[in-house]
C-alpha positions in Angstrom: 12.9 -3.8 7.2 10.9 -2.7 3.9 7.2 -2.0 4.4 4.6 -2.0 1.4 1.8 0.3 2.6 -1.7 -0.7 1.7 -3.7 2.1 -0.1 -6.0 3.2 3.0 -2.5 3.4 5.2 -0.9 5.7 2.4 -4.1 8.0 2.2 -4.2 8.1 6.4 -0.4 9.0 6.5 -0.8 11.7 3.5 -4.2 13.2 4.8 -4.9 12.0 8.2 -1.7 10.9 10.1 -3.7 10.7 13.5 -5.3 7.6 12.0 -2.0 5.7 12.1 -0.6 5.0 15.7 2.3 7.0 16.9 4.4 3.6 17.2 3.6 3.0 13.4 4.4 6.8 12.5 7.5 6.3 14.0 8.4 2.9 12.7 7.9 4.2 9.5 9.8 7.3 9.5 12.7 5.5 11.1 15.9 5.8 9.0 16.3 1.9 9.4 12.7 1.4 7.5 12.3 1.6 3.7 8.7 2.7 2.9 7.4 1.7 -0.4 4.1 2.3 -2.3 2.6 0.2 -5.1 1.9 1.7 -8.4 -1.3 -0.2 -7.8 -2.1 2.2 -5.0 -1.8 5.2 -7.6 -4.6 3.3 -9.9 -6.8 2.6 -7.0 -6.5 6.3 -6.0 -7.1 7.7 -9.6 -10.0 5.3 -10.1 -11.7 6.1 -6.8 -11.1 10.0 -7.4 -12.7 9.3 -11.1 -15.6 7.5 -9.7 -16.0 10.3 -6.9 -15.4 8.1 -4.1 -12.7 9.9 -3.0 -12.0 13.7 -3.0 -8.7 14.9 -2.2 -7.7 17.8 -4.2 -4.3 17.6 -5.8 -3.6 14.2 -4.6 -3.6 12.4 -8.0 -1.7 15.4 -9.9 0.9 15.5 -7.0 0.9 11.7 -6.4 4.9 11.4 -6.8 5.5 14.8 -5.2 3.6 13.6 -2.2 5.0 10.4 -1.6 8.5 11.9 -1.9 7.8 14.4 0.4 6.7 11.6 2.9 9.8 9.6 2.4 8.0 7.2 0.6 9.2 5.7 -2.9 7.1 4.1 -5.4 7.1 0.1 -6.2 6.3 -0.7 -10.0 4.0 -3.5 -10.9 6.0 -5.9 -13.0 4.8 -8.8 -14.9 6.1 -11.4 -12.4 3.8 -9.5 -9.7 0.8 -9.5 -11.9 1.2 -12.9 -12.9 1.7 -13.8 -9.1 -1.6 -11.9 -8.3 -3.4 -13.9 -10.7 -2.4 -17.2 -9.6 -3.2 -16.7 -5.9 -5.4 -19.0 -4.7 -7.7 -16.5 -2.5 -11.2 -15.9 -3.3 -10.7 -12.3 -2.7 -12.2 -10.1 -5.6 -10.5 -7.1 -5.1 -7.7 -6.7 -7.9 -5.6 -4.2 -5.9 -5.2 -6.2 -2.8 -4.4 -9.1 -5.0 -1.6 -7.2 -6.5 -0.7 -6.0 -3.0 -0.2 -9.4 -1.7 1.5 -10.7 -4.9 4.1 -7.8 -4.2 4.6 -8.4 -0.5 5.2 -12.1 -1.5 7.5 -11.5 -4.3 9.6 -9.0 -2.7 9.6 -10.3 0.7 8.3 -6.7 2.1 6.0 -6.5 5.2 2.6 -5.4 4.3 1.1 -2.7 6.5 -2.8 -3.0 6.6 -5.7 -3.2 8.9 -7.5 -5.2 6.2 -8.5 -8.3 8.1 -9.0 -10.3 5.0 -5.1 -9.7 4.2 -3.9 -10.1 7.7 -5.2 -13.5 7.8 -3.2 -14.9 5.0 -0.4 -16.8 6.6 1.9 -16.7 3.5 3.0 -13.2 3.6 4.5 -10.8 6.5 1.9 -8.4 7.7 1.9 -5.6 10.2 -1.3 -4.2 11.7 -2.5 -2.4 14.7 
């Protein structure tokens, strides 16, 4: 199974893994699981760092290295994803979340999130705790 991680889940796994239940850490570390992180999460993290809403020294500069070391791979944002995000009938204004939902739908990935606005959607597979 391929899991697409919401940005907060990536941050927790990289900086505070105890916030992610042991079951999910094991599931995501399993060789049968493919874990992807959207490029939109990199944009969100860099934006939050620039706005001083997030301070994790070295995270942005070493983003790809952190993902690789954690067994995660990056998922690019394509025009197909962007168009699908723009066409979503959903009053959610967060563009980062819109892209993540669109990517999960387009790629058939399970989106791992604790965001209840996202998990309430019935048109994508989500995993939460």
